[in-house]
N, C-alpha and C positions, 0 to 999 in steps of 0.2 A: 078621630084621627083616621085618615084613610091612607091606604098603602099606595104608593106610586111605584112605577116600574123600577126605579133605582133603589128603593128601599127593600124590595123583595129579593134582590141579588146581593144585599149587603152581607158582609162576612161577620161571623160571630166575633165576640170580643177576643182580643189577643190572649193566648195562654189558657183559655177556658177549656178547650177540647183536646189538648195535647199538641196540636199543630204539627209543626215541622220536625220536632225532635222525635216524635213517634214514627214518622215516615222515614227518617234517617235510621232509626234503630231497626225498623223492619227491613230496610234495604241492606243494612249490615248483616242481619241474620240470614237473609237470602244469599248474600255473597259467601258467608261462612259455610252455609249449607251446601252450596254448589262446589266450593273448594273441597270440603270434606268428602262429598260424593265422588268427585273426580279422583281424589287420593285413594278412596276405597276401591273404586273400579280399577284404578291403575295397579293396586296391590293384587287384586283378584286376577287380572290379566297376567301380571308378572309370575305369580305362583302357578297359575294354570299353564302358562307357556312353558315354564321350567319343568313342570310335571310331564307335559306332552312331549317335549323335546329331549327329555332325559334319555340318554343312550343306554340300551340294555346290551349286555355282552352276548346273550343267547336269545335268539328269536326263533321259536319253533312253530310249526303248523302241522296239522294232520289233514292233508288234502283228501285222502280216501281211507275208508275202512270197509271191512267185509266180515260178516258173521260166518264163520267156518263151520261151527257146530254148536251144540248146547253148552260146551265147555271152553270154547275158544273164539276169540275175535282177533282178526289181523288188522293192523293199521300201518299206513305209510307215514313215518315220521320224517319231516324235513326241518333241518335247523340251519340257520345262517348265524355266523358268529365271528368274533375277532380271532385271527390266527393265533394259536397258542393258548386259547381259552378252553378249558375242560369244564364239564358240569353234568347235571342230571336233569332229565325231563320226566315229568310224571304224567302218566296216561291212565284214565279210568274208563270202565265200561259200566253201563247201567242197564237194568232190565226194563221191560215195558212199564212196570209200576214205579219207575224212577229210583229203585233201590240200587245201591252200588253192589255189583256182582264180581268185580275184578279191578285190580289196580296194579300198575307196573311202573317201576323206576328204570329208565334207560340211561346208561352212562354215555356221555358224549365225549369223545376223545379230544386231546389237545390239537392234533394235527389238522391242518387245512382250515379254510374259512367257511366250509359248509359240511353238513353231515346228513346223510339220508339212509334210512334203513326200514325194512318191513319188520315189524315186531308182532309177536303173538302174546295176547293178554289171556291168561288162564282165568276162567270165570266159574263161579259156583252155581250159576243158573244161566239160561240163555240170555246173552247180552244183546241189546238192540242198538247200542251207541258206542262210540269211542270218542273220548273227549280229552284234549290236552289241558291239563290243569295249570301247567306252567313249566318253565325251564329256569334253573338256578345255576349260576356260575360257581365253580369250585373256589374255595378260598385259599 
């Protein structure tokens, strides 16, 4: 028996190799995977956006600082806030070896929508930095 052109393109017997039902199952799995992927990405975007857009009542910065002596560092604290909101901002100073040599809690008054003050951080050794750890609204 010799093969002809039509015999070499013949299909296998129906139902022998899974056929269409396997292809349909694969397609369904792909669709379910894509839908679940979109849902997970949507949740990540939702929670990430909520985290980034969450309003804080006190936003502080330390635009400048100056090492005054071996025992003092001065820093300019600037806070924007909701009017009528009081709180505390924490500033620390570190030595050249990154050890903490001083820390200061600055009280932010309720009045106004901004607060700015030059503060002096007392240090146990020569401070080389001034870093704002964060501001917390009073309860």
